[in-house]
N, C-alpha and C positions, 0 to 999 in steps of 0.2 A: 925392144923396149916399146911398150904399148902406151903411148900418151904420156901425160905428165905424172903418172902414178909411179911410185917407187915401190919396188918389191911386189909382193903378192896381194897387198891391200887394195880393195876396191870399195867405192861408196855403197852402203847398204843401210837398211832400216835397223835401228838399235833393237837388240833383243830384250832389253830391260830399261829401267829408268836411269837416266844419266843425271847424276847429282849436279853437274856443272850447269845444267839448263834451268835450275831452280834458284831463286834468290832467297828462299826461306830455308829453315832447317830441313825441309823435305817432308814427305808423307810419314815420317816416323812418328810425328806428333799429330793427334786428332782432337778436335773440340768435342766435348761430351754433348750428347743430345739433350733436348728439353722435353722429351716425351718418355713415358714409361716410369717405372719405379726404381729399377736398377740402373746404375751408371748414369744418374741424372746430373745435369750441369749444376754445380754448387752455387753458381752466381745467379741462378734463376729460381723463382718460387715454384715449388713443386705442389701441384694440385692433388687433392685426395684421390686415391685410386680405388676402384670398385671392381670386384671380381664377378664374373658371370658363371655362377655355379649351376650345375645340372639339377635336374629334378631329384627330389628325395626318394630314396627307395622305400617301397611300402614295407611295413613291419610284418614279420612272419606271424606274430600273435597280435591281433587287433582287439581292442577293448570295446569297440562299438559294433552294433549289428551291421551297419553299412547297408548298401543297397541290396543285399542278398535277401532281406526280409521285406515283405510288402505290408505296409501299415495302411489300414483303411482310412480314407479321408475323414470319416466321421469321428475318429478317435482324436481327441484333443488333450491338452495337458490337464483340463478340468474334468475329463471323463468323456463319455460318448455323447455326441450331439445328435439329438433327434428333433426333426421338425414337427410342429404341431399337426396332429392327425386325429381324425374322428374314427373311433372303432366301428366296425360294421357288424359286430356280434350282437346277439340279443341281450336284452336287459337281464341282469342276474336276478334270480329268485330270492327274495328276502325271506329269511326264516323268522317267523313270528314266535317269540318266546312268551309264555304265559307267566307274568310276574305279578305280585300283589300290588294293588293300587293304594292310594292314600286312605280309602275308607276301610281297608282291612286291618288297620291298627287302631287300638283303643288306649289312649293315654290315661284314661280314668282307672284302668286296672293296674297301674304301676304301684308298687309298694312304697317307693320313696319319691317324694315330690320335691320340687326345687324350693318352693316357698311354703311356709307354715300357714295353715288356714284352719278355720273351725270346721269340724265334721259336718257333713251335709245334713244329717238328721240329729242335731243337737240343739238344746234349748239354753246352753250356757252362754254367758256374756263373752264378748271378745276381750282379749287381754289388752290392757292399756300399753300403748307403744311408748317406751321410755326414750326421752330425747337423748341424742348422742352428745356426750360431754366433750365436744371438740371446739376449739376456738373458731369463731366466725370470721368472715372477711374483714370486719371492722376492727378485729383485735390486732391486726398488723398495720404498721405505718411504713410508708415508703421513705427512703432516705431523701434528704433535702438536696435539691439541685440548684438552688439560688443561694449565693453568699460565699464567704471564703472557705468554710469548712464543708466541702462536698466529698462524697465517698468515691464515686467512679467517673465524675464529669470534671473537666477542667474548670477551675474557678476564675472568674473575671476579676479585674482589679476593683477593690472596694475603697470608697472614700468616706471619711467620717464628717459629720456636720457639727462638731463641738464648737464651743465658744473660743474667743481669742485668748491667748495667754498673756498675762501681764508682764512676763519676764521678757526683756529685750524688745518691748513694744515701742511704738512711736512716742508714747507719753512717758516712757521711763527716762529719768534724768541720769544719764550715764556719766556726765562730766562732774556732777555735784557742785556746780558753781552758780552764783546768783545771776538771775536773768535781768533784762532791761527794766522790768516792772519793780524790781527790788529797790531802786534808787528813786528819791523824790524829784519832782520837777523843779529845775533851777530857774529863778526869775531872770528875765533878760536885762533888768537894770543892774544886775550885779557885774556882768562882764561886758555890757555895752553902755554907751552914753545915755544917760537918763533923759527922757523927753519931758518937756514941761507939762505940768498937770494943772487943771483948772477945776475949780469947785463952783458949784451952783449955790 
């Protein structure tokens, strides 16, 4: 018998977890994490997630010329830009054309003139010019612009200067009763004590 041990059992390190050493239900239950999108802790607020996507693959058929074509810097959207420059060539030779001048035309030889006139070699009298039978400037009158009856301008208020009406005036007797002047003056001796009178 080797020491206080019974049988073939000897002290050794445990090969796995011993449930008797834990006061909790054990590692069977785990708290969800607070990072990531999947299996997030439902008790915590989940922040928006962004993905890191790779570069976009180039299309096989491109609709733009791309850098394969070289465009000259002087070509703009408004056309080709050229800086001001002085030509070094000689002056062009001007071609002189012989054209008729003003003295080569004769208006006197025209068959039809614009205004009627007496022939140059005629002894006849000039025709009397008949006056045109059209109304002159004084035949028309402009519409009035002052007063109540105007055509195209707004009329201002008009006030008449007529006399006063006798109907319902201050001198009209509306009550139709006698006034104070309709009764004669009563002597004071009639309703008061008569004073003594003296004769000379």
